[in-house]
C-alpha positions as CSV (number, residue, x, y, z in Angstrom):
1,M,2.0,28.2,-12.7
2,K,-1.0,28.9,-14.8
3,N,0.6,31.8,-16.6
4,M,3.6,29.7,-17.4
5,I,1.5,27.0,-19.0
6,Q,0.0,29.6,-21.3
7,H,3.4,30.1,-22.9
8,I,3.7,26.3,-23.8
9,A,2.6,26.7,-27.3
10,L,3.3,24.9,-30.6
11,L,5.1,26.6,-33.4
12,F,2.7,27.2,-36.3
13,V,2.3,24.7,-39.1
14,I,4.6,25.1,-42.1
15,V,3.0,26.7,-45.1
16,L,4.3,25.8,-48.6
17,P,5.0,28.5,-51.2
18,L,1.8,28.1,-53.2
19,G,3.4,29.4,-56.4
20,V,5.9,26.7,-56.6
21,W,3.8,23.6,-55.8
22,A,0.4,24.6,-57.1
23,Q,0.2,21.6,-59.5
24,D,1.4,19.0,-57.1
25,E,-1.4,16.9,-55.6
26,A,0.5,16.0,-52.4
27,N,1.3,19.6,-51.6
28,D,-2.3,20.6,-52.5
29,L,-3.3,18.3,-49.7
30,I,-0.8,20.0,-47.4
31,S,-2.4,23.4,-48.2
32,K,-5.8,22.0,-47.7
33,G,-4.8,20.6,-44.3
34,N,-3.3,23.9,-43.3
35,A,-6.6,25.6,-44.1
36,Q,-8.5,23.1,-42.0
37,Y,-6.0,23.5,-39.2
38,E,-6.5,27.3,-39.2
39,E,-10.2,26.8,-39.0
40,G,-9.7,24.7,-35.9
41,K,-10.8,21.5,-37.7
42,F,-7.8,19.5,-36.3
43,G,-9.3,16.1,-36.8
44,E,-9.9,16.8,-40.5
45,A,-6.5,18.4,-40.9
46,E,-4.9,15.2,-39.4
47,M,-6.6,13.1,-42.0
48,T,-5.6,15.4,-44.8
49,Y,-2.0,15.4,-43.7
50,R,-2.0,11.6,-43.6
51,E,-3.3,11.6,-47.2
52,A,-0.6,14.0,-48.1
53,Q,2.0,11.7,-46.7
54,E,0.6,8.7,-48.7
55,A,0.7,10.9,-51.8
56,G,4.4,11.6,-51.4
57,A,4.4,15.0,-49.8
58,D,7.6,16.4,-48.2
59,A,8.2,14.1,-45.2
60,F,9.3,16.8,-42.8
61,I,6.5,19.3,-43.6
62,S,3.7,16.7,-43.6
63,G,5.1,15.1,-40.4
64,F,5.5,18.4,-38.7
65,N,2.0,19.6,-39.5
66,L,0.6,16.2,-38.6
67,G,2.2,16.4,-35.2
68,D,0.7,19.9,-34.7
69,A,-2.8,18.5,-35.5
70,L,-2.4,15.6,-33.1
71,F,-1.1,18.0,-30.4
72,K,-4.2,20.2,-30.8
73,Q,-6.4,17.1,-30.2
74,E,-4.4,16.5,-27.0
75,R,-3.0,13.2,-28.3
76,F,0.3,14.3,-26.9
77,E,2.2,11.0,-27.1
78,E,1.2,10.4,-30.7
79,A,2.3,14.0,-31.5
80,A,5.7,13.3,-29.9
81,T,6.1,10.2,-32.0
82,S,5.4,12.3,-35.1
83,F,7.9,15.0,-34.1
84,Q,10.6,12.6,-32.9
85,S,11.6,11.4,-36.3
86,L,11.7,14.8,-37.9
87,P,15.2,16.2,-37.0
88,N,16.8,13.4,-39.0
89,L,14.9,14.4,-42.1
90,T,16.4,17.9,-42.5
91,D,19.8,19.6,-42.3
92,D,18.2,23.0,-41.7
93,K,18.9,24.1,-38.1
94,E,15.8,26.2,-37.8
95,Q,13.7,23.3,-38.9
96,K,15.5,21.0,-36.4
97,A,15.0,23.5,-33.7
98,A,11.3,23.8,-34.5
99,A,10.9,20.0,-34.4
100,Y,12.7,19.6,-31.1
101,H,10.7,22.6,-29.7
102,N,7.3,20.9,-30.5
103,L,8.7,17.6,-29.4
104,G,9.5,19.2,-26.0
105,N,6.0,20.6,-25.8
106,S,4.4,17.2,-26.6
107,F,6.5,15.5,-23.9
108,L,5.7,18.3,-21.4
109,K,2.0,17.9,-21.9
110,A,2.4,14.1,-21.6
111,K,4.1,14.8,-18.3
112,K,7.4,13.2,-19.5
113,F,9.4,16.0,-18.0
114,Q,12.9,14.5,-18.5
115,E,12.3,13.8,-22.1
116,S,10.8,17.3,-22.4
117,V,14.0,18.9,-20.9
118,D,16.2,16.9,-23.3
119,A,14.2,18.0,-26.4
120,Y,14.3,21.7,-25.4
121,K,18.0,21.4,-25.0
122,Q,18.3,19.9,-28.5
123,S,16.2,22.8,-29.8
124,L,18.5,25.4,-28.2
125,R,21.6,23.7,-29.7
126,N,20.2,24.4,-33.1
127,N,18.7,27.8,-32.3
128,P,20.3,29.2,-29.1
129,K,18.5,32.6,-29.3
130,D,14.9,31.2,-29.1
131,L,13.5,32.8,-26.0
132,E,10.3,30.7,-26.0
133,T,12.3,27.5,-26.0
134,K,14.5,28.9,-23.1
135,Y,11.4,29.7,-21.2
136,N,9.8,26.3,-21.8
137,L,13.0,24.6,-20.8
138,S,13.1,26.5,-17.5
139,Y,9.4,25.5,-16.8
140,A,10.1,21.8,-17.7
141,K,13.1,21.8,-15.3
142,R,10.8,23.0,-12.5
143,M,8.3,20.4,-13.2
144,L,11.0,17.7,-13.4
145,Q,12.3,18.9,-10.0
146,Q,8.8,18.8,-8.5
147,E,8.3,15.3,-9.9
148,Q,11.6,14.1,-8.4
149,E,10.8,15.6,-5.0
150,Q,7.4,13.9,-5.0
151,E,9.0,10.6,-5.9
152,Q,11.5,11.0,-3.1
153,Q,8.7,11.8,-0.7
154,Q,6.7,8.8,-1.9
155,D,9.8,6.6,-1.5
156,Q,10.3,8.0,2.0
157,N,6.7,7.4,2.8
158,K,6.9,3.8,1.5
159,D,10.1,3.3,3.6
160,E,8.4,4.7,6.7
161,Q,5.2,2.6,6.0
162,K,7.4,-0.5,5.5
163,K,9.2,0.2,8.8
164,D,5.9,0.8,10.6
165,D,4.5,-2.5,9.1
166,Q,7.6,-4.3,10.2
167,E,7.4,-2.9,13.8
168,Q,3.7,-3.8,14.0
169,K,4.5,-7.3,12.8
170,Q,7.2,-7.7,15.4
171,D,4.9,-6.3,18.1
172,Q,2.2,-8.7,17.1
173,Q,4.6,-11.6,17.0
174,K,5.8,-10.6,20.5
175,K,2.2,-10.4,21.7
176,D,1.3,-13.7,20.2
177,E,4.4,-15.3,21.9
178,E,3.5,-13.8,25.3
179,E,-0.1,-15.0,24.9
180,K,1.2,-18.4,24.0
181,E,3.6,-18.5,27.0
182,G,0.7,-17.3,29.2
183,D,-1.6,-20.0,27.9
184,E,1.1,-22.7,28.4
185,K,1.8,-21.4,32.0
186,E,-1.9,-21.4,32.8
187,K,-2.2,-24.9,31.4
188,D,0.8,-26.1,33.5
189,Q,-0.7,-24.5,36.6
190,Q,-4.0,-26.1,36.0
191,Q,-2.3,-29.4,35.5
192,Q,-0.4,-29.0,38.7
193,Q,-3.6,-28.2,40.5
194,D,-5.4,-31.2,39.0
195,D,-2.5,-33.4,40.0
196,Q,-2.6,-32.0,43.6
197,N,-6.3,-32.5,43.8
198,Q,-6.0,-36.1,42.5
199,E,-3.3,-36.8,45.0
200,E,-5.4,-35.4,47.9
201,Q,-8.3,-37.5,46.8
202,E,-6.1,-40.6,46.7
203,Q,-4.8,-39.9,50.2
204,Q,-8.4,-39.5,51.5
205,Q,-9.5,-42.7,50.0
206,P,-8.6,-45.8,52.2
207,K,-6.3,-48.3,50.8
208,E,-7.2,-52.0,50.5
209,G,-7.4,-53.5,54.1
210,E,-7.6,-50.0,55.7
211,I,-10.5,-48.2,57.1
212,S,-11.2,-44.6,56.3
213,K,-10.7,-41.8,58.8
214,E,-14.4,-41.3,59.1
215,D,-15.0,-44.9,59.9
216,A,-12.2,-45.0,62.4
217,E,-13.7,-41.9,64.2
218,R,-17.1,-43.6,64.3
219,M,-15.7,-46.8,65.7
220,L,-13.7,-44.8,68.3
221,D,-16.9,-43.0,69.3
222,A,-18.8,-46.2,69.5
223,L,-16.0,-47.8,71.7
224,N,-16.0,-44.7,74.0
225,Q,-19.7,-44.9,74.3
226,E,-19.6,-48.6,75.0
227,E,-16.9,-48.0,77.7
228,K,-19.0,-45.3,79.3
229,D,-22.0,-47.5,79.3
230,I,-20.0,-50.3,81.0
231,R,-18.7,-47.8,83.7
232,D,-22.2,-46.6,84.3
233,R,-23.5,-50.1,84.8
234,L,-20.6,-51.0,87.2
235,E,-21.3,-47.9,89.2
236,K,-24.9,-48.8,89.6
237,Q,-24.1,-52.3,90.7
238,K,-21.6,-51.1,93.2
239,V,-24.0,-48.8,94.8
240,K,-26.7,-51.5,95.0
241,K,-24.4,-54.2,96.5
242,G,-22.9,-51.9,99.1
243,S,-26.2,-50.4,100.3
244,K,-27.6,-51.3,103.8
245,G,-31.1,-51.2,104.9
246,T,-32.2,-49.1,107.9
247,I,-33.4,-51.1,111.0
248,E,-36.0,-49.3,113.0
249,K,-35.8,-49.9,116.8
250,D,-38.7,-51.6,118.4
251,W,-39.1,-49.8,121.6
């Protein structure tokens, strides 16, 4: 993968024929920007290319080189914007192919793989023999496939997580319902027990005009004791009344 990335490179900046445009201020700025670009001063080159555009430099050349300078600063989406308008500014197929090639590179670095694939295809329509564009297109397709597989996996994971969450929610609802039913059942049982205890207490308490069981038992015991005392007294009286004294003989 690393070796493949090394091949994703921009086409070089377009250099103007110095003998033709030497007196033109705008194109002098293009030449100045190219020199800054070659020295690796990409920020300065960007500013010079913008000055050239304001001065009326060739729109395709200044836009192409500006896109290169932005790309070198890793401002890939801005570079793509610069390259995107260029194919409509020229009828030259090689220039169109170059613009689409660099547009594909910018999209690729910005991780817009579908857009990158489309741009490389446009480049090859204008220059079918460009091996570097073919290679970059193959790489962009691989990256696009990986991205789609990852998205599918993420969608699948989301669906599974959603399903798990739904099942957990249903399990929790079932658990809550069971707990609620258990609480209600326990409450009913407690109420029944309370009612039964209340009923037993009411049965044990004597009604108005009645004596309690304990009082009745005490009264019965007292009557039995009284009856026993009466029998005992009668027995004693009977013995005393029927007894005869012993008469000793006087011999």
